[in-house]
C-alpha positions in Angstrom: 0.0 0.0 -0.3 2.7 2.3 0.8 4.3 1.6 -2.8 1.1 2.6 -4.3 0.7 6.0 -2.4 4.4 6.8 -3.1 4.0 6.6 -6.8 0.4 8.6 -6.8 1.8 11.1 -4.9 5.0 11.9 -7.5 2.7 11.7 -9.7 0.2 14.1 -8.9 3.0 16.7 -7.7 5.0 16.2 -11.0 2.4 16.0 -13.2 3.3 19.2 -15.4 6.8 18.0 -16.0 5.8 14.1 -17.5 3.1 16.0 -20.1 -0.3 14.6 -21.1 1.6 11.1 -21.7 2.1 10.9 -18.4 -1.1 11.7 -17.0 -2.4 8.8 -19.4 0.3 6.6 -17.7 -0.9 7.6 -14.1 -4.8 7.3 -14.9 -3.9 3.8 -15.4 -4.7 1.9 -12.0 -3.9 -1.4 -13.3 -0.4 -0.1 -14.9 0.3 1.1 -11.2 -0.5 -2.0 -9.4 1.2 -4.3 -11.2 4.5 -2.6 -11.9 4.5 0.8 -9.8 8.9 1.3 -10.1 8.0 2.0 -13.9 6.3 4.5 -13.4 8.6 6.0 -10.6 11.9 5.6 -13.2 10.1 7.3 -16.1 9.1 9.9 -14.1 12.7 10.2 -12.8 14.0 9.5 -16.3 11.9 12.4 -17.4 13.1 14.6 -14.9 16.8 14.2 -15.0 17.8 13.5 -18.6 17.7 16.8 -20.2 17.6 14.6 -24.0 14.1 13.9 -23.2 13.9 17.6 -22.6 15.2 18.4 -25.5 12.9 15.9 -27.8 9.9 17.3 -26.3 11.1 20.8 -26.9 12.7 19.8 -30.7 9.4 18.4 -31.6 7.6 21.9 -31.4 10.2 24.0 -33.0 10.7 25.1 -36.5 13.6 23.2 -36.7 11.7 19.6 -35.4 9.0 20.8 -38.0 11.7 21.0 -41.0 13.2 17.7 -40.1 9.9 15.7 -39.6 9.0 17.4 -43.3 12.2 15.8 -44.6 11.7 12.7 -43.1 8.5 12.7 -44.2 9.0 13.7 -47.9 11.9 10.8 -48.2 9.2 8.0 -46.9 7.0 9.0 -49.6 9.1 9.0 -51.8 10.6 5.0 -51.5 7.0 4.7 -50.9 6.2 5.6 -54.3 9.3 4.1 -56.1 8.2 1.0 -54.3 4.8 1.1 -55.9 6.1 1.8 -59.6 7.7 -1.4 -58.8 5.3 -3.1 -57.7 3.0 -1.7 -60.9 6.0 -3.3 -62.9 5.9 -6.3 -61.4 2.2 -6.5 -61.7 2.4 -6.0 -65.6 4.9 -8.0 -66.4 3.0 -11.2 -64.4 0.3 -10.0 -66.4 1.7 -10.0 -69.6 3.1 -13.6 -69.2 0.5 -14.9 -67.7 -2.0 -13.7 -70.3 0.5 -15.3 -73.2 0.5 -18.6 -71.9 -3.2 -18.3 -71.4 -3.8 -17.0 -74.5 -1.0 -19.4 -76.6 -2.7 -22.6 -74.9 -6.3 -21.8 -75.8 -5.1 -21.1 -79.4 -2.8 -24.1 -79.9 -4.6 -26.6 -78.7 -7.8 -25.5 -80.4 -5.6 -24.9 -83.8 -5.0 -28.8 -83.2 -8.8 -30.0 -82.9 -10.0 -28.0 -86.0 -7.2 -29.1 -88.1 -7.4 -32.8 -87.4 -11.3 -32.4 -88.0 -10.5 -30.6 -91.1 -8.1 -32.7 -92.8 -8.1 -36.4 -93.3 -5.2 -37.7 -93.1 -4.4 -36.6 -89.9 -7.5 -38.9 -88.5 -5.3 -42.0 -87.6 -6.0 -43.8 -84.2 -2.7 -41.9 -82.5 -4.4 -38.4 -83.5 -7.4 -39.8 -81.8 -5.5 -39.4 -78.6 -3.8 -36.0 -79.6 -7.4 -34.3 -79.8 -8.7 -35.4 -76.6 -5.3 -34.2 -75.2 -5.5 -31.0 -76.8 -9.2 -30.5 -75.4 -7.8 -31.2 -72.0 -4.8 -29.3 -72.3 -7.5 -25.8 -73.5 -9.4 -26.7 -70.9 -6.2 -26.6 -68.2 -5.7 -23.2 -69.5 -9.4 -21.8 -69.5 -10.2 -23.1 -66.1 -7.0 -23.9 -64.0 -4.9 -21.0 -65.2 -7.5 -18.0 -65.6 -8.7 -18.6 -61.4 -4.9 -19.1 -60.8 -3.9 -15.6 -62.4 -6.3 -14.0 -60.8 -5.3 -14.9 -57.1 -1.5 -14.3 -58.3 -2.8 -10.6 -59.5 -5.0 -9.4 -57.3 -3.4 -11.1 -53.8 -6.8 -12.9 -52.1 -9.7 -15.3 -53.8 -12.6 -12.9 -54.9 -15.2 -16.4 -55.4 -16.2 -17.7 -52.4 -15.9 -20.8 -50.2 -17.6 -23.2 -53.2 -15.7 -22.0 -56.1 -12.5 -22.7 -54.2 -13.5 -26.1 -54.2 -14.8 -26.0 -57.5 -11.3 -24.8 -58.9 -9.2 -27.3 -57.0 -11.2 -29.9 -58.1 -10.9 -28.6 -61.9 -7.3 -28.0 -61.9 -6.7 -31.5 -60.2 -8.9 -32.9 -63.1 -8.0 -31.6 -65.8 -4.5 -31.2 -65.3 -4.5 -35.8 -64.3 -6.4 -36.0 -67.6 -3.6 -34.3 -69.5 -0.9 -36.4 -68.1 -3.3 -39.8 -68.6 -3.6 -38.8 -72.3 0.3 -38.8 -72.7 0.9 -41.9 -71.1 -1.9 -43.5 -73.2 -0.3 -41.9 -76.4 3.1 -43.8 -75.3 1.3 -47.0 -74.7 -0.3 -46.5 -78.4 3.1 -45.7 -80.1 4.9 -48.9 -77.9 2.4 -51.3 -79.7 2.6 -49.7 -83.1 6.6 -49.9 -83.2 7.3 -52.7 -81.0 4.9 -55.2 -81.8 3.3 -54.2 -85.3 1.7 -57.5 -85.6 -0.2 -57.0 -82.5 -1.4 -53.2 -83.0 -4.4 -53.7 -85.2 -5.8 -56.3 -83.3 -4.8 -54.3 -79.4 -5.7 -51.1 -80.4 -9.0 -50.7 -82.5 -11.6 -48.4 -82.2 -13.3 -49.9 -79.1 -10.0 -50.0 -77.3 -9.2 -46.5 -77.8 -12.6 -45.7 -77.1 -12.1 -47.3 -73.8 -8.8 -45.8 -73.2 -10.1 -42.2 -73.5 -13.0 -43.0 -71.8 -10.8 -44.1 -68.4 -8.8 -40.9 -69.2 -11.8 -38.7 -68.2 -13.9 -40.9 -65.9 -10.3 -41.9 -63.7 -9.0 -38.6 -62.7 -13.1 -37.7 -61.2 -12.1 -40.0 -58.4 -9.1 -38.4 -57.2 -10.3 -34.9 -57.9 -14.1 -34.1 -57.1 -15.0 -36.9 -54.5 -12.1 -36.1 -52.1 -12.5 -32.2 -52.7 -15.8 -31.7 -52.1 -16.3 -34.2 -49.1 -13.2 -32.8 -47.3 -11.3 -36.0 -47.6 -7.7 -34.3 -48.9 -7.0 -31.8 -46.2 -7.0 -31.3 -42.4 -9.7 -30.4 -39.8 -7.7 -27.4 -39.2 -7.5 -26.1 -42.4 -11.3 -26.4 -43.4 -12.1 -24.5 -40.1 -9.6 -22.0 -41.3 -11.0 -22.0 -44.8 -14.7 -20.9 -43.1 -13.0 -18.3 -41.2 -10.8 -17.1 -44.3 -13.1 -17.3 -47.4 -10.7 -14.9 -49.0 -7.8 -17.5 -49.7 -8.0 -20.5 -51.4 -4.9 -22.5 -50.4 -4.9 -26.1 -51.4 -3.1 -27.6 -48.3 -4.0 -31.7 -48.4 -3.1 -34.3 -45.7 -0.5 -37.0 -46.6 -2.4 -39.5 -47.1 -4.3 -37.9 -50.1 -0.9 -36.6 -51.2 0.5 -40.1 -51.7 -2.5 -41.2 -53.6 -3.2 -38.1 -56.0 0.4 -37.7 -56.8 0.7 -41.9 -57.5 -2.1 -41.4 -59.8 -1.7 -37.9 -61.5 2.0 -38.4 -61.9 4.7 -41.3 -61.0 2.8 -44.1 -62.3 2.2 -42.9 -65.6 5.4 -41.0 -65.4 6.7 -44.9 -64.6 4.5 -46.4 -67.4 5.9 -43.6 -70.1 9.7 -44.1 -69.5 9.6 -47.5 -69.6 7.3 -47.9 -72.8 9.8 -45.1 -74.6 12.6 -46.9 -73.6 11.5 -50.0 -75.6 10.3 -47.8 -78.5 13.7 -46.3 -79.0 15.5 -49.4 -78.7 13.2 -51.1 -81.0 13.7 -47.6 -83.4 17.6 -48.1 -83.2 17.5 -52.1 -84.0 15.1 -51.7 -87.0 17.5 -48.2 -88.1 20.4 -50.9 -88.4 18.6 -53.6 -89.6 17.2 -51.5 -92.3 20.9 -50.1 -93.1 22.0 -53.2 -93.6 19.2 -54.4 -96.0 20.1 -51.5 -97.9 23.4 -51.8 -98.2 23.2 -55.6 -99.0 20.6 -54.6 -101.5 23.7 -52.2 -103.2 26.1 -54.7 -103.2 23.7 -57.3 -105.2 22.7 -54.5 -107.6 26.1 -53.7 -108.0 27.5 -57.0 -108.5 24.8 -57.8 -111.2 25.1 -54.7 -113.4 28.7 -54.4 -113.6 32.0 -56.5 -113.9 34.5 -54.3 -113.7 35.1 -51.2 -111.1 37.4 -48.4 -111.7 38.9 -47.6 -108.1 40.0 -44.2 -109.1 36.6 -42.7 -110.1 34.0 -45.3 -108.9 33.0 -45.8 -113.0 31.3 -49.2 -114.1 32.3 -50.8 -117.3 29.3 -52.7 -118.0 29.4 -55.4 -120.4 28.1 -56.2 -123.6 25.2 -57.9 -122.8 24.1 -55.8 -119.7 23.0 -52.0 -119.9 25.6 -49.2 -119.1 25.4 -47.8 -115.6 27.1 -45.2 -113.3 27.5 -46.4 -109.6 29.3 -44.0 -107.7 30.3 -43.7 -104.0 28.2 -41.2 -103.2 25.2 -43.2 -104.6 26.2 -46.1 -102.6 26.7 -43.7 -99.3 23.1 -42.1 -99.6 21.3 -45.6 -100.9 20.6 -44.8 -104.4 18.9 -48.5 -105.6 15.8 -50.0 -107.3 13.2 -51.3 -105.2 10.1 -52.9 -105.1 6.9 -50.5 -104.4 5.9 -52.8 -101.3 9.8 -52.3 -100.0 9.3 -48.7 -100.7 6.3 -48.5 -98.3 7.6 -50.2 -95.8 10.7 -48.2 -95.2 8.4 -45.0 -95.5 6.1 -45.9 -93.0 9.0 -47.3 -90.7 10.3 -43.8 -90.8 6.9 -42.4 -90.1 6.6 -43.9 -87.3 9.8 -43.4 -85.7 9.5 -39.8 -86.6 6.0 -40.1 -84.6 7.9 -41.8 -81.8 10.2 -39.1 -81.8 8.3 -36.4 -81.6 6.3 -37.7 -79.3 9.5 -38.5 -77.1 10.2 -34.8 -77.2 6.4 -34.2 -75.9 7.5 -36.7 -72.7 10.6 -35.0 -72.2 8.9 -31.8 -72.2 6.1 -32.9 -69.9 8.5 -34.8 -67.2 10.6 -31.1 -67.2 7.6 -29.1 -67.0 5.7 -31.1 -64.1 8.7 -33.2 -61.9 9.3 -29.4 -59.7 5.7 -29.2 -59.2 5.4 -33.0 -57.9 8.3 -32.9 -55.9 7.2 -29.6 -54.4 3.4 -31.0 -53.5 4.8 -34.0 -51.6 8.0 -32.7 -49.7 5.7 -30.0 -48.3 3.4 -31.9 -47.5 4.9 -34.7 -46.1 7.8 -32.8 -43.8 5.8 -29.9 -43.1 5.7 -26.1 -44.1 7.9 -25.6 -41.1 10.3 -28.0 -41.9 10.7 -27.4 -46.0 9.5 -23.8 -46.0 9.1 -22.6 -49.7 8.9 -18.9 -50.9 6.0 -17.9 -52.6 7.3 -16.9 -55.8 8.5 -20.7 -55.8 5.0 -21.9 -55.3 3.9 -19.9 -58.1 6.8 -20.8 -60.4 6.3 -24.5 -60.0 2.5 -24.4 -60.5 2.9 -22.1 -64.0 5.8 -24.4 -65.0 3.6 -27.1 -64.7 0.5 -25.0 -66.6 2.9 -24.4 -69.2 3.2 -27.6 -70.3 -0.3 -26.9 -72.3 0.9 -24.6 -74.1 4.1 -26.4 -75.5 2.7 -29.6 -77.4 0.9 -27.8 -80.0 4.3 -25.8 -80.9 6.2 -29.5 -80.5 3.7 -30.7 -83.1 3.9 -28.1 -85.1 7.7 -28.3 -85.5 8.5 -31.8 -85.3 5.5 -33.0 -87.1 5.3 -32.4 -91.1 1.7 -33.7 -91.5 0.6 -31.2 -88.2 2.6 -28.4 -89.7 1.0 -28.0 -93.1 -2.6 -28.6 -91.4 -1.7 -26.0 -88.9 -0.5 -23.5 -92.2 -3.6 -24.5 -94.4 -6.0 -24.1 -91.5 -4.1 -20.5 -90.7 -4.2 -19.2 -94.2 -7.6 -20.0 -94.6 -9.0 -19.0 -91.5 -7.2 -15.6 -91.9 -6.1 -14.8 -95.3 -9.0 -12.6 -96.9 -7.7 -14.2 -100.7 -9.4 -17.4 -99.6 -12.9 -17.1 -100.5 -13.8 -20.4 -101.1 -13.7 -23.6 -98.3 -10.1 -25.0 -97.8 -9.2 -28.4 -99.4 -8.1 -31.3 -97.7 -4.4 -32.1 -97.3 -5.3 -35.4 -99.4 -6.6 -33.7 -102.4 -3.4 -30.7 -102.0 -1.2 -33.8 -102.3 -3.1 -35.0 -105.3 -3.4 -32.1 -106.9 0.5 -31.5 -106.6 1.3 -34.2 -107.9 -1.1 -33.8 -111.1 0.1 -30.1 -111.3 3.8 -31.7 -111.5 2.8 -34.1 -113.8 1.0 -32.0 -116.0 4.1 -29.2 -116.1 6.0 -32.4 -117.0 3.8 -34.3 -120.1 2.7 -30.3 -121.3 5.9 -29.8 -122.9 6.4 -33.6 -124.1 2.9 -33.0 -125.7 3.2 -29.3 -127.0 6.3 -30.8 -129.0 4.6 -34.0 -130.2 1.2 -31.8 -131.5 4.1 -29.0 -132.8 6.0 -31.6 -134.9 2.7 -33.2 -136.0 1.3 -30.0 -137.0 4.3 -28.8 -139.0 4.4 -32.8 -140.7 0.9 -32.0 -141.5 1.1 -28.8 -143.2 4.2 -29.8 -145.2 2.7 -32.6 -147.1 -0.2 -30.4 -147.5 1.8 -28.3 -149.2 3.5 -30.7 -151.2 0.0 -32.0 -152.3 -1.0 -28.7 -153.6 1.9 -28.0 -155.3 
C-alpha cells in the first residue's frame, strides 16, 4: 500500500513535467499496481535526463518541423518508388500469364480444328492427340485463369464453394492431360515394338475405352475427395471457413501420396518404360534397314557390273548388260531400285520413328514441366511447411511451369511433325487470309493436286512438242500435195 501511495503522490505533484502522456500512464490503475517502479523510474528519467527534455522541445520548434518534413518526404519517395516497382512487376506477371493462357487456348484449338478438317490426320494416334488438346485447352481456360486472378490480386474473390470447384477442376484436367500422354506412349509402343499386334489390340473400341478412362478416372481423385473434405485436415477446414478470401490447397499425407501417384508417378513410370522400349526397337530397325540397303546395293552393283574402277568409281558395263554408272556417293545415300512394297514399308517405318521421336520430345517436356511441381507438392506435405519452407514466388513458378506444358504440346507438333505443320499452315491461311474465298481443301486433295500439277508440267512440254511436230509434218504434206 505504501508503494502505491508513494507513486501516486509523485505522479500528482509532478504532473506538469511529464505531459499528457504521463497523465495517461498515471491514470491507469492497473499499470500502477502491476509495476509501480516503472512509473517512478519513468518520471525520474523525464525530470533528470536533459536529452528527454530536448526531444520534447525540439518536436514543437521550427527545426523539428523541418526535420519531420524531410523525413516525411523521404518516406513518401521510397513508397512511390515501391509503388512503381509493384506496378511494373504486376504488368510483367499479367503479360506472361496472359500470353501462356492465350497461346494454350489458341494452339490446342488449332490442333483440334486441323485434325477435324484434314482427313490425313484422322488416324488412331491422333484421337489421343485431339483429346489431349481438349484437356490442355480446358486447363488453360479453367485452372490458369483462376490462378492468374489470385496471383494478380493477392486474394480469392469467388467464395468458399468456388474454391472447391477450382481445386477440383485443376486436379481433374491436369491429371487427364497426363493420362493422355501415358495412353499415347502405350499406343506408340504397340505400333513400333509390336506392329503385328497393333491392329488387333488398338482397335477403335479399345481406343474409345482408353479415352473414356482418361476422362472418368481423374474424377475419382478430384471431385470426390475435395467436395467431401477428405483431402485436407480439420484445422484447415476451420481456417477456410474463417478466411473465405483465401483458397490454399493444403492436403493431408494420404491424399498427397494417392493423388501424386495416380496423377504423375505411375504414368511417368509407364511412359519411361514404353519409350525406352520404343527407342531400342527404333534403333534396332534402323540398323537392320541400313544393313538391308547395303546388301541390296552390293547385289545390284555386282549384278550390273563386271569391272569397277577404283579411281573414280565408274562401272564399265559388259556388252550383254546395260550401261550404268554407280558412284560412292550413290552407295552412301542408298540409291537403288526397290519394289513398291519395300518403299512403302520403309516410308511407313520412317514415319513411325519420326512420330515416336516427336512424342518422346513431348514426354521429356512433360517431365521437365511437371516434375518440379510434384516434388514440391510431396515434400512440402510430408515434411511440413515449417521443416520445408518454400517462398511464395517459388510456389507460383512451379505451378505455372506445370501449366506451361499445356502450351508447349501444340508447338512441338508444329515443329517436329510435317503433317501437323502443313495442316496448321493450311488452317491458318484459310482462317485469316482474305484471299481464301472458297472452303479449304483437304491435305490429301492438296497432295494429289500437287502431284497432278507436276505431272501436267512434265507432260505439257512433251505433248506440245509432239503436237507441233505433227502440225509441221501435216502442213508440209499439205503444201507438197498442193504443189
